[in-house]
Residue, then its C-alpha position, 0 to 999 in steps of 0.5 A: x499482441x496486440x494492446x486493449x485499451x481501457x479505461x480504468x477509473x482510479x481511486x487515491x492519489x496518494x504518494x504511490x496512487x499518484x505514480x501508479x495511475x501515470x503508469x497506465x496512462x503511459x501506456x494509453x489506456x483511458x483514465x479516469x480519476x477521483x481523490x478527496x483532493x482534487x490538487x493531486x489529480x491536476x498533474x495527471x489532468x493536465x497529461x490527459x486523464x479526466x475528471x470524476x466528481x466522485x466514486x458514483x460518477x466515476x464508475x458506471x463508465x469505467x471496465x475497470x477500477x482501481x482503486x489506492x487510499x488510506x484505510x479501511x472505513x475508507x476502501x468499505x465505504x468507497x465500494x460498499x456505501x451507498x453512494x460507492x462501486x457497488x451500487x453504481x458499476x455495471x454488470x462485469x468492471x473489474x474492481x481491483x482494491x490495491x489498498x491495505x486493508x482488513x483481509x475480512x473487508x476482502x471477502x465481504x466486499x468480493x461476496x457483495x460484487x459477485x452478487x451484483x454481477x462485479x470481479x472483485x479482487x484484493x491487491x495491496x502492493x508491497x514496494x514505497x513511495x520508491x518502487x511506485x515510481x519505478x513500477x518495481x513495486x510486489x503484487x499481493x492478489x486474491x480472487x477469482x482466477x478469470x479476475x486476475x488473467x483480465x488485471x494481470x497486465x494492468x498489474x505488469x505495467x504497475x510491476x515486477x512480482x505478481x502473484x496470485x496467492x487465492x481467493x479473496x481477502x489472499x493477497x491481503x494476508x500476503x501483504x500482513x505478513x509482509x508486514x510484520x517481517x518489516x517491522x521486524x526489521x525496521x526495529x532491527x534497523x533502527x535498533x542497531x543503528x542507535x547501540x552504534x552511536x550509543x557505542x561511540x561509533x560512527x553509523x555511517x561506517x558501522x554501515x559499511x562492514x554489515x550493509x553488505x552481510x547477513x545483516x543485509x535489507x532493503x532497512x539499511x541498504x534504505x533506509x538507514x541513509x535517511x535516519x541518520x541524514x535525519x531524513x524523514x519525508x513519505x516513501x509510507x506514512x508512518x501514519x498508515x502503518x500502523x494502520x497494517x500493524x493493527x490490521x496484521x494483529x486483528x487478524x492473529x486474533x481470527x486466527x489464534x496466534x500469538x505475535x509479540x514483535x507485532x506488539x511491539x511495533x504496534x505500542x513503538x509507533x502509537x509512540x509516534x503518533x502520539x508525537x504528531x510523526x503520523x504524517x513523516x516516515x517510517x524511519x522516522x523509528x530512529x527518532x524516537x530511538x534517537x531521543x529516548x523516548x522509547 
């Protein structure tokens, strides 16, 4: 199959977005970027990416536009604002939001895009900074089959596990389910390490015993050693995880569900942010326990 070079706009070059955009550039696509902190774009610009002064200027130049921003409010502004993508993209443009955002907002964007002759997918990811760097992300997709078929080759450049879950919003609902599992694993690992320390054990030795059995998890193998080493650099920001938990809680209310574990996790990460640790990685939850702040 011959390679089809596309002009791709990429908005949001944070911890994950910069690597994801870089893989698209390395694959031979023309890349036009915008981010609110222009200095974050410099490594990509040095490699041949082009700069746009705003989403409105970027939009009409692109075949595909990918967004990886922070909050649902950022997504809403970038897509639905007067200077946003829907107002300035050419008919037929494929819009792919890879931010973890609200399922309801994804449905609204899809409907508004369709009304303007545009295609929209919600495609949040899991894997953190490591998955983004290694192009091994899990990508959870919601939207129409034809739009997914157009985007699939691009997703394969950035990730390894790529599944269309259903119509608009399905990707975001799947990511909410993912974050519920992450919360359970993360809290379990933190409490296991806290228990091990309090009982006089060497937590690093304990990891040798429990890391390969039925307790095994990514959190245990990857984040637990970082916790014990005091390495709280962000692979995924604590502030963004709190946002994700609140999205899951909001959706659960709409669905009529009670999710007590998510309520607990939301309470714990609200305390993390109250300590001023929002810019640290989610593994900083261990420090909350270690200092007796729970």
